[in-house]
N, C-alpha and C positions, 0 to 999 in steps of 0.2 A: 690194099684189101687183095690186091693181087696174090702178094708175096703173102699174105697170111692164110690164105688159101688154095697156095700152089695152082693159081689158074697161069695158062700162057697169056701172050697178050692178044693171042685169037680168040680166046675164048673169054677174055672179060669184055673184049669188043662185041663176041656175038649176045652177052649177057645183058651187055647196054642195048644192042638193038630190039631185046625183046622190049625195052619199056616202049620205045616206038612203033615197036608192032603194035603192040595192046594200047597204047593210046588211038593209031589209026583203026586199028580194028573196032575200037569204043564208039568210033564216030560215026559208024553206020545205024547203028538202033537208039542210038541217045536219043534222038529226036521224037520217037513213036513212045519213049520210055518218059520225056517231061511231059509228052502229052497226056500220057496215061497216069503218071507219080505226080504229075506237078514239078514245079522249080524245087519246092523247101525237102520235099521228101527225099528226092532222086538227089541233092546236091549233098545232103545228111548222109545219104547211104553211100555215095564214090567218095567221100571226104571218109566217112569211115573203113571204107576198100583201102584208100591211097595210105591210111595210117597205118591198118595192119600191112601191107605192102611194106612200110618205112620200119616196123618190129623184126618183119622176115627178113628182111635185109640186115638186119643192126646183129641179130642174132644168129645168122643163118652160119653152121657148121661147112654147108660144101653147099657144090655145085648147086643141088636140086634145088634146097628150099632158098639161095640167093634167085636164082631164075623166076621162082614161084613167085618172090617179090617185088622182083623187078615186074612182072605181069600186072600183081595187084597195081603197082604206083602206076603203071600208066595207063590204064584202065580207070581208076580212080581220080586222076587227073586230069580226064578228058572231058569233062566240063569246062575246063578254061580257055577251050578252042572257042564256045561259042561268045566269049568276049563282050560286045556291046551291046549284045542282048540278050547278058546274061542276070542274074537275081538284082544288081544291083544297078541297073538301066531304067533311065528314065525315061526313056523311050515311049510313045502311047503304043505305038507298033509292036513294041515288045510282048505285052500281053502280059508281063509278069508282074504281081504286084498287084492286079485289082481282082 
């Protein structure tokens, strides 16, 4: 990817860091969004965002779309951090699925 887009190792590292920054930043509002929209709608929206990001990264002709795709993927998979309290949890404390 770096060779195809003419990116230096530093640029490639910065682009990859955008994924983690978006992932971390999305954690802040995620609790509120889950309470307001519910897990099903939130999960569907975030997975759609992650899929859009994957498409942008795959089709990126340059740095700008590559960066945008990484940001979208990072924010889109942010729900993965919820883990044991996520939609597949059977814990009664999670409140999901009730």
